[in-house]
C-alpha positions as CSV (number, residue, x, y, z in Angstrom):
1,M,19.5,-20.4,-18.2
2,D,22.5,-19.8,-20.1
3,E,21.1,-16.3,-21.1
4,M,19.9,-15.6,-17.5
5,I,23.6,-16.9,-16.0
6,E,25.3,-14.1,-18.7
7,K,23.1,-11.5,-17.9
8,T,24.2,-12.3,-13.9
9,K,27.8,-12.3,-15.0
10,L,27.3,-8.4,-16.0
11,F,25.7,-7.6,-13.4
12,A,27.8,-9.0,-11.1
13,E,31.1,-7.4,-12.6
14,N,29.8,-4.2,-11.7
15,S,27.4,-5.0,-8.2
16,P,28.4,-5.7,-4.9
17,Y,24.4,-7.1,-4.5
18,F,25.0,-9.2,-7.4
19,T,28.2,-11.1,-6.4
20,E,27.3,-13.8,-4.2
21,K,24.1,-14.3,-6.4
22,V,25.9,-15.4,-9.3
23,V,27.9,-17.7,-7.2
24,F,25.1,-19.2,-5.8
25,L,23.1,-19.4,-9.9
26,H,26.6,-21.3,-10.6
27,A,25.8,-23.8,-7.7
28,I,22.3,-24.5,-8.5
29,T,22.3,-24.6,-12.2
30,P,23.5,-27.7,-13.1
31,I,21.2,-29.3,-10.8
32,I,18.2,-27.4,-12.4
33,K,19.4,-28.1,-15.7
34,N,20.1,-31.6,-14.5
35,D,23.4,-31.9,-15.6
36,M,26.0,-34.6,-15.6
37,P,27.0,-35.5,-12.3
38,E,30.8,-34.6,-13.5
39,Q,29.6,-31.2,-13.9
40,I,28.4,-30.5,-10.1
41,T,32.1,-29.3,-8.6
42,P,33.2,-30.3,-4.8
43,L,32.8,-26.5,-4.4
44,S,29.4,-25.9,-5.9
45,T,28.3,-29.0,-3.7
46,L,30.0,-27.7,-0.3
47,Y,28.5,-23.9,-1.2
48,L,24.7,-25.6,-1.5
49,L,25.4,-27.4,1.6
50,L,26.7,-24.3,3.5
51,H,23.8,-22.3,2.0
52,G,21.1,-25.1,2.8
53,A,23.1,-25.2,6.5
54,G,22.6,-22.0,7.3
55,T,19.3,-21.3,6.3
56,A,18.4,-24.3,9.1
57,I,20.8,-23.0,11.9
58,S,19.3,-19.0,11.5
59,V,15.2,-20.8,11.3
60,V,16.8,-22.9,14.3
61,L,18.1,-19.9,16.3
62,C,15.1,-17.9,15.3
63,L,12.6,-20.2,16.7
64,Y,14.6,-21.1,19.9
65,L,14.9,-17.0,20.9
66,L,11.0,-16.7,19.8
67,L,9.8,-20.1,22.0
68,C,12.4,-21.4,24.1
69,R,11.5,-20.3,27.5
70,G,14.8,-21.6,29.4
71,K,18.2,-20.6,28.7
72,A,20.5,-23.4,27.4
73,I,24.0,-20.8,27.8
74,A,23.3,-19.1,31.2
75,P,20.1,-20.5,32.7
76,D,20.9,-18.0,35.9
77,I,20.9,-14.8,33.8
78,T,18.0,-13.1,32.5
79,P,18.5,-11.3,29.5
80,P,17.1,-8.5,28.0
81,A,13.6,-9.3,26.4
82,R,14.1,-6.7,23.5
83,L,17.4,-7.9,22.7
84,R,16.4,-11.5,22.3
85,R,13.2,-10.0,20.2
86,W,16.0,-8.7,17.6
87,A,18.4,-11.3,17.6
88,A,15.5,-13.9,16.5
89,T,14.5,-11.5,14.1
90,L,17.8,-10.8,12.4
91,F,18.0,-14.8,12.6
92,G,14.4,-15.3,10.6
93,V,15.4,-12.4,8.0
94,M,18.5,-14.3,7.2
95,A,16.9,-17.4,7.1
96,L,14.3,-15.8,4.7
97,A,16.8,-14.1,2.3
98,H,18.6,-17.0,2.2
99,V,15.0,-19.1,0.9
100,W,13.7,-15.9,-1.1
101,W,17.1,-15.9,-3.4
102,M,16.5,-19.7,-4.0
103,L,13.2,-19.4,-4.7
104,F,14.0,-16.6,-7.4
105,Y,16.9,-18.5,-8.6
106,M,15.0,-21.5,-9.3
107,F,11.7,-20.3,-10.7
108,S,12.9,-17.2,-12.4
109,D,14.9,-16.3,-15.3
110,D,14.8,-12.5,-15.7
111,T,17.5,-11.0,-13.6
112,C,15.9,-7.8,-15.0
113,S,12.8,-7.6,-13.9
114,V,11.3,-5.6,-11.1
115,V,10.3,-8.8,-8.5
116,Y,15.0,-8.7,-9.1
117,G,14.9,-5.3,-8.4
118,L,12.5,-5.2,-5.6
119,L,14.0,-8.2,-3.5
120,V,18.0,-6.3,-3.7
121,A,15.7,-3.1,-2.5
122,I,14.7,-5.5,0.3
123,D,18.3,-7.2,1.3
124,C,19.6,-3.1,1.2
125,M,17.2,-2.3,3.5
126,V,16.0,-5.0,6.0
127,L,19.4,-6.7,6.6
128,P,21.7,-3.6,8.0
129,F,18.3,-2.5,9.6
130,V,18.0,-5.9,12.0
131,F,21.5,-6.3,12.3
132,V,22.3,-2.4,13.5
133,G,19.1,-2.5,15.6
134,T,20.3,-6.0,17.5
135,L,23.9,-3.8,17.8
136,L,22.1,-1.1,19.4
137,N,19.5,-2.7,21.3
138,M,23.1,-4.5,23.7
139,L,23.5,-0.9,24.7
140,Q,20.8,-0.7,27.4
141,D,22.1,3.0,28.9
142,R,19.5,4.7,26.7
143,R,17.4,4.0,23.2
144,R,18.4,5.1,20.2
145,P,16.8,5.8,17.6
146,L,16.6,3.4,14.3
147,W,15.1,5.8,11.7
148,P,18.2,7.1,10.6
149,I,19.2,3.2,9.1
150,F,16.3,3.8,6.8
151,V,17.7,6.6,5.7
152,F,21.0,6.3,5.2
153,M,20.5,3.3,3.8
154,T,17.4,4.3,1.2
155,P,20.4,5.2,-1.4
156,C,21.6,2.5,-1.4
157,A,18.5,0.4,-2.1
158,V,17.3,2.9,-5.0
159,L,21.0,3.1,-6.4
160,A,20.5,-1.1,-6.4
161,V,16.9,-1.2,-8.4
162,L,18.0,1.4,-10.7
163,Q,21.1,-0.5,-11.7
164,T,18.7,-3.8,-12.3
165,A,16.7,-1.3,-14.6
166,M,19.6,0.1,-16.3
167,P,22.4,-2.3,-16.6
168,S,23.8,-0.3,-19.0
169,V,25.0,2.7,-16.8
170,D,27.7,2.0,-14.4
171,L,25.3,3.4,-10.9
172,T,28.0,1.0,-8.4
173,T,30.8,2.7,-8.0
174,P,29.0,5.8,-6.2
175,N,27.2,3.2,-4.2
176,K,30.1,1.0,-3.7
177,V,32.0,4.4,-2.2
178,Y,29.1,5.3,-0.2
179,G,28.0,1.7,1.1
180,L,31.8,1.4,2.8
181,I,31.4,5.3,4.0
182,L,28.7,3.9,6.2
183,V,30.2,0.9,7.5
184,V,33.4,3.3,8.9
185,A,30.7,5.7,10.0
186,F,28.8,2.9,11.9
187,M,32.2,1.4,13.7
188,I,33.4,4.9,14.5
189,Y,29.8,5.5,15.7
190,M,29.7,2.0,18.1
191,V,33.5,2.3,18.9
192,V,31.9,6.2,20.7
193,A,29.0,4.2,21.9
194,V,30.0,1.8,23.6
195,R,32.9,3.8,25.5
196,Q,29.9,5.8,26.4
197,Y,27.9,2.6,27.4
198,G,31.1,1.5,29.5
199,R,31.5,4.6,31.5
200,W,27.8,4.8,32.4
201,L,28.7,0.4,33.8
202,R,31.0,2.1,35.8
203,D,28.8,5.1,37.3
204,N,26.3,2.5,38.1
205,Y,27.6,-0.9,38.6
206,A,30.5,-1.9,40.9
207,D,30.4,-5.7,39.2
208,P,31.0,-5.8,35.0
209,E,29.9,-9.7,35.0
210,H,27.9,-10.2,32.1
211,K,27.3,-6.6,31.2
212,K,29.8,-5.5,28.8
213,V,29.4,-5.7,25.0
214,W,32.9,-4.6,23.8
215,V,34.3,-7.5,22.8
216,S,31.2,-9.2,21.5
217,L,30.3,-6.0,19.3
218,T,34.1,-5.4,17.9
219,L,34.0,-9.5,16.5
220,L,30.2,-8.5,15.1
221,I,31.7,-5.8,13.4
222,G,34.5,-6.8,12.4
223,L,32.8,-10.5,11.1
224,M,30.3,-7.8,9.2
225,L,33.0,-6.3,7.4
226,L,35.0,-9.3,6.7
227,L,31.4,-10.9,4.9
228,M,31.1,-7.5,2.9
229,C,34.4,-7.6,1.6
230,Y,33.9,-11.2,0.5
231,E,30.4,-9.5,-1.3
232,Y,33.0,-7.8,-3.7
233,T,33.7,-11.0,-5.5
234,D,32.3,-13.8,-7.2
235,D,34.9,-16.2,-6.3
236,Y,33.5,-19.9,-4.9
237,V,36.1,-19.8,-2.0
238,M,35.8,-16.7,-1.2
239,N,31.9,-16.6,-0.8
240,I,32.5,-20.3,1.0
241,I,34.8,-18.8,3.6
242,A,32.2,-16.1,4.1
243,H,29.3,-18.8,4.5
244,I,31.7,-20.8,7.5
245,I,32.3,-17.2,8.7
246,G,28.7,-17.1,9.3
247,F,28.6,-20.0,11.3
248,P,30.6,-18.6,14.7
249,L,28.9,-14.8,13.8
250,A,25.7,-16.6,14.7
251,G,27.0,-18.4,17.8
252,L,29.0,-15.6,19.3
253,L,25.4,-13.6,18.9
254,L,23.6,-16.1,20.2
255,W,26.1,-16.0,23.1
256,R,26.0,-12.4,23.7
257,V,21.9,-12.6,23.7
258,E,21.9,-15.3,26.2
259,T,24.7,-14.2,28.4
260,L,23.9,-10.2,28.8
261,K,22.0,-9.2,32.1
262,D,18.7,-7.1,31.6
263,L,19.5,-3.8,33.2
264,S,16.0,-2.1,32.7
265,T,15.2,-2.3,36.4
266,D,18.0,-0.4,37.3
267,N,17.6,1.9,34.6
268,S,13.7,3.0,34.5
269,V,14.7,6.5,35.8
270,S,16.1,8.7,33.4
271,P,19.0,11.3,34.7
272,S,17.3,14.4,34.0
273,A,14.0,13.1,36.1
274,Q,16.4,12.2,38.8
275,R,18.2,15.8,38.6
276,D,14.2,17.5,38.9
277,N,13.5,15.0,42.0
278,C,16.6,15.5,44.1
279,L,16.6,19.8,43.3
280,S,14.9,20.3,46.8
281,E,17.0,17.3,48.6
282,C,20.5,19.3,47.0
283,S,19.5,22.7,47.9
284,A,20.0,22.1,51.1
285,M,23.1,20.6,51.6
286,P,26.6,21.5,51.6
287,P,29.4,21.3,49.1
288,C,31.9,18.1,49.4
289,K,35.1,18.6,49.8
290,A,37.2,16.0,47.9
291,Q,38.6,13.1,49.6
292,N,41.1,10.7,47.8
293,P,40.9,7.1,49.7
294,S,43.6,4.5,49.8
295,P,43.2,0.9,49.6
296,E,45.9,0.8,52.3
297,G,43.8,3.2,55.0
298,E,42.3,1.9,58.2
299,A,40.3,4.5,59.6
300,S,37.2,6.5,58.0
301,H,37.3,10.3,59.2
302,I,33.6,10.7,59.8
303,G,34.0,13.8,61.6
304,Q,35.7,15.9,58.4
305,L,32.9,14.2,55.8
306,P,29.7,16.3,54.8
307,P,26.5,14.4,55.5
308,I,26.5,12.0,52.5
309,G,29.8,10.7,53.4
310,Q,28.2,10.1,56.9
311,L,25.8,8.0,55.5
312,L,28.0,6.3,53.4
313,A,29.8,5.7,56.5
314,K,27.5,4.4,58.2
315,H,25.0,2.4,55.7
316,C,27.8,1.2,53.4
317,E,31.1,0.9,55.3
318,D,30.3,0.0,58.6
319,A,27.8,-2.4,57.6
320,Q,29.8,-3.7,55.2
321,L,27.1,-3.1,52.6
322,F,30.0,-3.0,49.4
323,L,30.4,-7.0,50.3
324,K,27.5,-7.6,48.6
325,T,27.8,-9.3,44.7
326,D,26.5,-6.9,41.8
327,L,25.5,-4.1,44.5
328,T,24.1,-1.5,42.1
329,L,23.9,2.5,42.1
330,S,20.3,2.4,42.5
331,Q,20.8,0.2,45.6
332,L,22.9,1.7,47.1
333,S,21.0,5.0,47.2
334,V,17.8,3.4,49.0
335,A,20.4,1.9,51.6
336,V,21.8,5.3,52.5
337,G,18.9,7.3,51.9
338,V,20.0,9.6,49.4
339,N,18.8,10.3,45.9
340,R,20.6,8.0,43.5
341,Y,21.5,11.0,40.9
342,Y,22.9,13.6,43.8
343,L,24.9,10.2,45.3
344,S,26.8,9.8,41.5
345,Q,27.4,13.2,41.7
346,Y,28.8,13.1,45.0
347,F,31.0,11.0,44.2
348,A,32.3,13.1,40.9
349,S,32.6,15.7,42.8
350,Q,35.2,13.7,45.2
351,G,37.3,13.0,41.8
352,T,36.0,9.4,42.0
353,S,33.0,7.2,40.6
354,Y,30.8,4.7,42.3
355,Y,32.8,2.0,41.2
356,E,35.8,3.2,42.0
357,Y,34.7,3.8,45.5
358,I,33.0,0.2,46.2
359,H,36.0,-1.5,44.6
360,D,38.6,0.9,47.0
361,L,36.2,-0.7,50.0
362,R,36.6,-4.2,49.1
363,I,40.3,-4.2,48.0
364,R,40.7,-2.3,51.6
365,H,38.8,-5.4,52.8
366,F,40.9,-7.9,51.3
367,V,43.7,-6.7,52.7
368,A,42.8,-6.2,56.1
369,R,41.3,-9.7,56.3
370,Y,44.0,-11.1,54.7
371,R,46.6,-10.0,57.4
372,E,44.1,-10.6,60.1
373,L,44.6,-14.3,58.5
374,A,48.3,-14.5,58.7
375,A,48.5,-12.9,61.8
376,A,46.4,-16.0,63.4
377,Q,48.6,-18.5,61.2
378,K,45.7,-19.3,59.7
379,P,45.1,-21.1,56.3
380,I,44.3,-18.3,53.3
381,V,42.9,-19.2,50.0
382,A,43.2,-16.2,47.9
383,Q,39.9,-16.8,45.4
384,Q,38.0,-17.8,48.5
385,L,39.2,-14.8,50.2
386,A,38.0,-12.5,47.0
387,Q,34.6,-14.2,47.2
388,E,33.9,-13.2,50.5
389,S,35.4,-9.3,49.5
390,G,32.0,-9.5,47.1
391,Y,34.1,-10.7,44.2
392,H,32.1,-13.0,42.0
393,S,34.7,-13.2,39.3
394,Y,38.5,-13.9,40.6
395,S,39.5,-12.3,37.0
396,T,37.8,-9.3,37.7
397,F,39.0,-9.0,41.2
398,S,42.6,-9.6,39.9
399,S,42.5,-6.8,37.4
400,V,41.1,-4.3,40.2
401,F,43.9,-5.0,42.9
402,K,46.4,-5.1,40.2
403,R,45.2,-1.5,39.1
404,R,44.6,-0.5,42.9
405,M,47.8,-1.5,44.2
406,H,50.1,-1.8,41.2
407,K,51.0,-5.1,41.5
408,S,49.6,-8.6,40.9
409,V,48.2,-10.3,43.5
410,T,50.2,-12.9,43.8
411,A,53.6,-10.1,43.9
412,W,51.5,-8.6,47.5
413,I,51.3,-12.1,48.7
414,H,54.6,-12.9,48.5
415,E,55.5,-9.4,49.6
416,E,53.3,-9.7,53.1
417,V,54.8,-13.5,53.2
418,L,58.1,-12.1,53.8
419,I,56.8,-9.1,56.0
420,F,55.2,-11.9,58.1
421,T,58.3,-14.0,58.3
422,S,60.8,-11.8,58.6
């Protein structure tokens, strides 16, 4: 056992893949050897407790995501089934990793063995794959290939196995540098992908509730970086902190999986297919003239609009379809009888988007209704009026209102009160 510890210490000095393992070995060795209780330090006890708790929580979350029919956090939301399976796989792999390393250190004394090298290689290949796969499946605008993860992580696995087979050769420095480059590159990729996803949401959905992923992805990636940084030290305190951080990370992932709405039914047809299907419809339609609707405008200039504008004025504005909460571009295209792709192109030709168009109408409706109620001297509740204007979330309404009216709801209402009382 003493020889095994010394060998592991030697590897830990050079390899990021062994640092947490040597801490675990230090913690579990006194228990295996049945040493005196005073040799089992509080830190080692805390570490083992956190290790066991992390394993148990991972197993529970894996089984919950796979087997539980009901949704404990957001019962009124149906999350993507694919994302749910990926998250369950991630928790399952994390639990298995805890177990197989515990079994290895309890029953093996050869850290230069082929089994040890294979376990390290599995760590390098499987954990990053399921973690990145889970993050990518939160983005529902399109399917992204996962095979590059295997390609990019293969050098890490190979170098880790070679380092195990040849401990006298330092292969870890290039491995560390390569690993950090991969992390930075993935963060950059995710930032770009999430921005693209945000633009896709704005082009297809009027209400962002339960659809955005920016905050959760940023936190997840940040926590992943923090955990990787802790992997470069064999200090008890750092590794304990890393385990503690893992609990909110698991909770954050579970919250995102449970509260992210499934958008697959609105994204079943690719943009290229939509474009091909509407070519015959588009060829006979005249070009659109740019227009800039103002939140303060009252009249619709139907006579000056192209045919698609007339359809929108009739089936969306006059019928007040825009007041429907969570109205999508697909639903609007069906209501007005225009291909979804061409309708999106129409909004782009107007210098706006579907998102901006719907919120312009909603803010206009809020302003008109407020003035109507104020003129009739009826009681006004801004939250209730915002809900009547199509907003499920008052915070979303406040943000949209301020961006369009260039002032907060409170400030605008104060000005309106002054106008009516003057």
